[in-house]
C-alpha atoms as one frame of an Amber mdcrd trajectory, in Angstrom:
protein
  -9.646 -40.978  74.158 -10.737 -37.369  74.325 -11.013 -37.164  70.514 -14.056
 -35.417  69.071 -16.352 -37.684  67.128 -17.751 -36.572  63.752 -21.308 -36.321
  65.104 -20.619 -33.654  67.753 -18.478 -31.771  65.247 -21.338 -31.870  62.785
 -23.744 -30.698  65.424 -21.387 -27.881  66.392 -21.160 -26.809  62.757 -24.953
 -26.793  62.403 -25.283 -24.884  65.688 -22.792 -22.332  64.427 -24.698 -21.944
  61.182 -27.979 -21.497  63.039 -26.327 -18.869  65.242 -25.137 -16.973  62.179
 -28.638 -17.019  60.673 -30.184 -15.818  63.938 -27.588 -13.068  64.321 -28.111
 -11.923  60.733 -31.882 -11.955  61.248 -31.428  -9.792  64.355 -29.299  -7.370
  62.359 -32.010  -7.244  59.689 -34.643  -6.486  62.325 -32.401  -3.830  63.833
 -31.726  -2.149  60.499 -35.447  -2.057  59.788 -35.977   0.001  62.951 -33.113
   2.499  62.661 -33.091   3.490  58.989 -34.065   7.160  58.604 -37.210   6.461
  56.566 -40.226   4.281  57.281 -39.236   0.796  56.066 -42.827  -0.453  55.701
 -44.978   2.446  54.448 -48.181   0.675  55.515 -48.563  -1.025  52.095 -49.404
   2.341  50.525 -49.115   1.249  46.889 -51.064  -1.935  47.567 -53.852   0.206
  49.025 -53.805   2.289  45.839 -54.110  -0.840  43.659 -56.990  -2.277  45.669
 -58.780   1.059  46.006 -58.472   1.679  42.278 -60.023  -1.640  41.232 -62.846
  -1.293  43.794 -63.534   2.168  42.335 -63.360   0.760  38.789 -65.718  -2.135
  39.505 -68.212   0.399  40.841 -68.442   1.746  37.302 -66.159   4.760  37.644
 -63.141   5.511  35.380 -60.063   3.642  36.612 -57.652   6.500  35.984 -59.814
   9.070  37.802 -59.132   7.342  41.126 -56.885   8.923  43.752 -56.176   7.330
  47.121 -57.495   9.276  50.107 -56.206  12.834  50.159 -53.111  11.944  48.161
 -52.670  12.743  44.462 -51.724   9.137  43.698 -53.809   6.829  41.561 -53.421
   3.804  39.307 -50.613   4.354  36.776 -50.086   0.901  35.225 -51.612  -0.371
  31.956 -55.140  -1.861  32.051 -53.776  -5.429  31.904 -52.207  -4.850  35.327
 -55.592  -3.713  36.621 -57.167  -6.963  35.406 -54.567  -8.947  37.350 -55.345
  -7.177  40.633 -59.160  -7.250  40.293 -59.378 -10.235  42.735 -58.120  -7.879
  45.461 -61.510  -6.181  45.453 -63.179  -9.345  46.733 -60.912  -9.666  49.779
 -60.464  -7.615  52.956 -57.303  -5.568  52.957 -55.619  -7.619  55.696 -55.957
 -10.714  53.498 -54.571  -8.860  50.467 -51.597  -7.554  52.455 -50.904 -10.958
  53.996 -51.050 -12.736  50.645 -48.826 -10.098  49.030 -46.236 -10.411  51.799
 -46.195 -14.204  51.698 -45.875 -14.226  47.912 -43.010 -11.730  48.055 -41.203
 -13.804  50.674 -41.651 -16.915  48.535 -40.406 -15.125  45.403 -37.423 -13.671
  47.278 -36.524 -17.102  48.657 -36.882 -18.713  45.226 -34.884 -16.035  43.416
 -32.176 -16.149  46.062 -31.864 -19.900  45.738 -31.678 -19.675  41.946 -29.042
 -16.966  42.130 -26.934 -18.197  45.029 -26.871 -22.001  44.845 -24.711 -22.197
  41.659 -22.247 -19.718  43.191 -22.137 -21.663  46.455 -21.502 -24.940  44.617
 -18.709 -23.449  42.559 -16.884 -22.149  45.616 -17.651 -25.065  47.921 -19.880
 -23.120  50.326 -22.213 -25.273  52.450 -25.784 -25.727  51.270 -28.461 -24.859
  52.203 -26.629 -22.604  54.671 -25.429 -20.191  51.976 -28.968 -19.815  50.623
 -30.548 -19.359  54.060 -27.999 -16.676  54.969 -28.441 -14.882  51.657 -32.213
 -14.404  52.061 -32.077 -11.988  55.041 -28.934 -10.387  53.600 -30.844  -9.474
  50.446 -34.024  -8.587  52.324 -32.227  -5.815  54.218 -31.479  -3.958  50.964
 -33.852  -1.026  50.524 -35.172  -1.988  47.059 -36.300  -5.352  48.456 -37.558
  -3.997  51.794 -39.526  -1.195  50.161 -40.986  -3.459  47.490 -42.590  -5.430
  50.323 -43.354  -2.414  52.490 -45.111  -0.454  49.759 -46.831  -3.552  48.378
 -45.048  -3.180  45.041 -44.554  -5.596  42.128 -40.812  -5.327  41.479 -39.821
  -8.782  42.721 -42.588 -10.391  40.673 -41.416  -8.606  37.515 -37.785  -9.547
  38.197 -38.857 -13.179  38.623 -40.639 -13.127  35.259 -37.572 -11.729  33.496
 -35.128 -14.092  35.212 -37.401 -17.019  34.358 -36.695 -16.131  30.733 -32.940
 -16.220  31.445 -33.411 -19.809  32.646 -35.598 -20.582  29.616 -32.963 -19.196
  27.244 -30.311 -21.421  28.813 -32.553 -24.463  28.310 -33.339 -23.456  24.742
 -37.036 -23.390  25.583 -39.451 -22.194  22.934 -41.313 -20.349  25.693 -38.402
 -18.000  26.346 -39.759 -14.455  26.110 -43.123 -15.087  27.768 -41.906 -13.740
  31.106 -40.517 -10.546  29.609 -43.704 -10.071  27.590 -45.905 -10.389  30.672
 -43.651  -8.042  32.644 -43.840  -5.451  29.862 -47.625  -5.757  29.753 -47.818
  -5.032  33.488 -45.284  -2.196  33.466 -43.677  -0.517  30.473 -40.006  -0.329
  31.524 -39.357  -4.115  31.202 -39.891  -3.561  27.486 -36.172  -2.700  27.356
 -35.445  -6.417  27.785 -36.993  -6.979  24.350 -34.293  -4.682  22.954 -31.714
  -6.744  24.866 -33.040  -9.940  23.262 -32.836  -8.396  19.803 -29.338  -7.027
  20.304 -28.109 -10.411  21.548 -29.555 -12.259  18.554 -32.500 -13.925  20.354
 -35.005 -12.921  17.706 -37.408 -15.764  18.392 -37.503 -14.966  22.108 -37.973
 -11.280  21.281 -40.876 -12.186  19.025 -42.437 -14.316  21.772 -42.043 -11.402
  24.231 -43.666  -8.914  21.843 -46.480 -11.333  21.007 -47.132 -12.024  24.693
 -47.200  -8.332  25.587 -49.439  -7.562  22.629 -51.797 -10.424  23.468 -52.115
  -9.306  27.090 -52.703  -5.703  25.983 -55.345  -6.734  23.447 -57.053  -8.887
  26.082 -57.312  -5.835  28.337 -58.613  -3.777  25.411 -61.305  -6.382  24.703
 -62.408  -6.435  28.352 -62.176  -2.666  28.946 -61.933  -0.803  25.626 -62.654
   2.693  26.985 -60.136   2.289  29.818 -57.487   0.996  27.427 -58.084   3.812
  24.961 -57.724   6.397  27.709 -54.502   4.875  29.051 -52.689   4.619  25.714
 -53.832   7.984  24.379 -53.854  10.113  27.537 -52.822   8.660  30.907 -49.541
   7.214  29.634 -48.279  10.719  28.854 -49.310  12.306  32.160 -45.959  11.855
  33.907 -46.982  14.117  36.796 -49.370  11.371  38.010 -46.499   9.339  39.484
 -45.155  12.128  41.722 -42.692  14.998  41.794 -39.502  14.442  39.854 -37.281
  15.964  42.548 -38.358  13.566  45.328 -35.432  11.924  47.091 -36.707   8.465
  46.201 -36.501   9.226  42.452 -32.955   8.026  41.784 -33.047   8.269  37.993
 -30.860  10.626  35.984 -33.791  13.003  35.571 -34.482  12.850  39.312 -30.932
  13.976  40.064 -31.202  16.837  37.557 -34.555  17.851  39.061 -33.019  18.092
  42.525 -30.158  20.190  41.195 -32.561  22.506  39.373 -35.129  22.764  42.185
 -37.204  24.941  42.424 -36.825  25.333  38.661 -37.485  22.752  35.968 -34.747
  20.232  35.113 -33.019  20.779  31.750 -34.747  18.195  29.564 -32.208  18.516
  26.749 -29.357  17.696  29.142 -31.321  14.718  30.475 -32.007  13.443  26.963
 -28.310  13.577  26.043 -27.313  11.851  29.279 -30.049   9.217  28.943 -29.130
   8.344  25.354 -25.435   8.157  26.226 -25.964   5.998  29.313 -28.424   3.715
  27.507 -26.023   3.154  24.613 -23.075   2.501  26.932 -24.887   0.129  29.290
 -26.644  -1.844  26.559 -23.296  -2.245  24.790 -21.854  -3.703  27.984 -24.930
  -5.910  28.446 -24.580  -7.327  24.936 -20.883  -8.045  25.515 -21.752  -9.870
  28.718 -24.358 -11.983  26.906 -21.923 -12.831  24.114 -19.426 -13.913  26.750
 -22.127 -16.268  28.060 -23.062 -14.386  31.235 -26.737 -13.578  30.710 -27.215
 -12.809  34.398 -24.783  -9.892  34.133 -26.376  -8.838  30.847 -29.900  -8.825
  32.245 -28.806  -7.034  35.439 -27.164  -4.313  33.337 -30.267  -3.963  31.168
 -32.555  -3.663  34.185 -30.317  -1.007  35.719 -30.203   0.876  32.407 -34.010
   1.049  32.481 -33.862   2.465  36.021 -31.325   5.107  35.047 -33.022   6.443
  31.917 -36.648   6.242  33.028 -37.968   9.686  34.047 -39.058   8.269  37.414
 -37.291   5.365  39.130 -38.198   5.068  42.787 -35.651   3.453  45.084 -37.626
   0.184  45.142 -37.254  -0.126  41.368 -33.529  -0.840  41.765 -34.038  -4.535
  42.551 -31.748  -5.201  39.580 -28.840  -4.423  41.880 -29.550  -7.819  43.511
 -28.373 -10.006  40.574 -25.539  -7.518  39.979 -24.414  -8.071  43.582 -24.482
 -11.847  43.071 -22.172 -11.444  40.060 -19.832  -9.214  42.093 -19.754 -11.654
  45.029 -19.003 -14.519  42.627 -16.074 -12.568  41.180 -14.851 -11.562  44.633
 -14.889 -15.241  45.648 -12.614 -16.113  42.739 -14.748 -16.692  39.641 -12.673
 -15.711  36.600 -13.630 -12.761  34.426 -14.545 -13.402  30.803 -12.073 -12.708
  27.998 -12.152  -9.072  26.991 -12.360  -7.786  30.565 -10.036  -4.771  30.937
  -6.668  -5.705  32.422  -6.983  -3.134  35.216 -10.053  -5.031  36.453  -8.771
  -8.526  35.702  -5.568  -8.002  37.708  -7.483  -6.852  40.793 -10.870  -8.480
  40.163 -11.354  -9.967  43.630 -10.532  -6.754  45.483 -12.467  -4.491  43.125
 -15.534  -6.743  42.955 -15.589  -7.243  46.712 -15.187  -3.526  47.388 -17.945
  -2.542  44.970 -20.266  -5.214  46.400 -19.565  -4.076  49.968 -20.107  -0.385
  49.220 -23.318  -1.071  47.284 -24.669  -3.289  50.059 -23.828  -0.726  52.750
 -25.439   2.124  50.794 -28.651   0.173  50.141 -28.945  -1.493  53.557 -28.502
   1.792  55.431 -31.072   3.684  53.322 -28.299   6.255  52.999 -30.101   8.626
  50.626 -32.546   9.556  53.361 -29.926  10.858  55.791 -29.394  14.047  53.778
 -33.115  14.802  53.654 -33.678  13.821  57.299 -30.944  16.183  58.489 -31.652
  19.157  56.230 -35.219  18.907  54.948 -34.261  20.288  51.541 -32.054  19.260
  48.643 -29.616  22.155  48.862 -29.332  22.803  52.586 -26.286  20.544  53.112
 -24.410  21.754  50.034 -22.532  19.445  47.690 -22.096  16.780  50.356 -25.843
  16.630  50.940 -26.585  16.430  47.216 -24.091  13.562  46.817 -25.597  11.646
  49.748 -29.106  12.151  48.369 -28.003  10.703  45.008 -26.030   7.751  46.375
 -28.264   5.058  44.858 -27.832   6.687  41.465 -24.069   6.986  41.967 -23.521
   3.364  43.032 -25.717   2.201  40.150 -23.576   4.201  37.721 -20.471   2.598
  39.251 -21.966  -0.885  38.885 -23.036  -0.445  35.259 -19.650   1.036  34.396
 -17.580  -1.703  36.047 -19.612  -4.931  36.180 -17.740  -7.526  34.081 -18.986
 -10.767  32.624 -17.776 -14.030  34.145 -16.095 -16.931  32.403 -18.783 -19.478
  31.610 -18.856 -23.255  31.345 -18.791 -23.140  27.564 -15.737 -20.914  27.438
 -14.121 -22.891  30.231 -14.865 -26.173  28.473 -11.225 -26.939  27.821 -10.744
 -27.613  31.512 -10.805 -31.223  32.630 -13.259 -30.337  35.387 -15.620 -27.569
  34.407 -16.674 -25.050  37.043 -20.263 -24.742  38.127 -22.406 -22.493  35.914
 -22.617 -18.789  36.735 -25.011 -17.684  39.439 -28.537 -17.841  38.156 -27.816
 -20.729  35.817 -29.660 -23.985  35.930 -27.898 -26.175  38.485 -28.227 -29.202
  36.253
């Protein structure tokens, strides 16, 4: 008498989960309205892509196009232009709607692939953990701005992470995703180096062959456009925007803001870039050898963001898989052998703290507060410069500290093996 039956308890649990999702969605909506920069940007980059291919199909040179009164035009290789040609046949509202729906689908799929193995390992309820994670990741500026600008970052991340899954299955097609991503945008080419350094020579060969095939296809369709891109446009770095813009969170962007109104010291940047690239790729290779390819790929993607001359804030989507690794460690996943003792002894606290700080910095669009309050890089002194470089600083902290996790293979001596690391195949 008076006892609670399992059914009402189950209903109460579901109601509580729904309430959490609704509350988190409200927080996401609220954040999108109070961040100090426009979270949507009216699909500016998508308008550039569509305007450029309409211009090109009218018989004019693709790389002569600029959108409206802005200096911005098409900056990707010709293969990327071929992929977006269908946009010219559709009204812009249809293009924007399709782009948004595809991004939402990719975000949901990536989140499930990343989060479900972690949830299973720690006994978190499914699909609740996945449903909660989607808006939590959406609120991060790299994800929000990828959708708001109409950018391609989530699509490229999906291609690369598809190769992580293919490598785990031993698929002969591993490398196709990285090759396609590198054909669309040059910076994913660093993942080919990652494949080589981790001994995946066949996958690296597939990636190079895929990228070369896509590039040659574009050259066959548009030889003059391809010749111009590879011999001229590729080297015109000023086409992508000013180096000192707040949204450029690369190493060179930070140096440009410090040097403004002068030119950034290129020799200093080169030394820093080489040093950071060597350090981060070394850590990525160690993670892969420990069996944690998700950590290795996240580190490689962040290395590309750091050393590229221009890395806009929406390029830092590689902080998403890094955050999943940190949350897994904070929840109790063991670090791989070789992890420094200072981290291993405090792994849950350190991982949780780094994940929380990174999430807060990205969700609040913190870099824009310095510019919104002062209007210039130097007006708020050192504090303002630090705030304006916060994405760069948290990325440096992540690439310096992110450890690999103990994997199923290395944990095979256990009688009951843990679930595979986040991003692994759930089978």
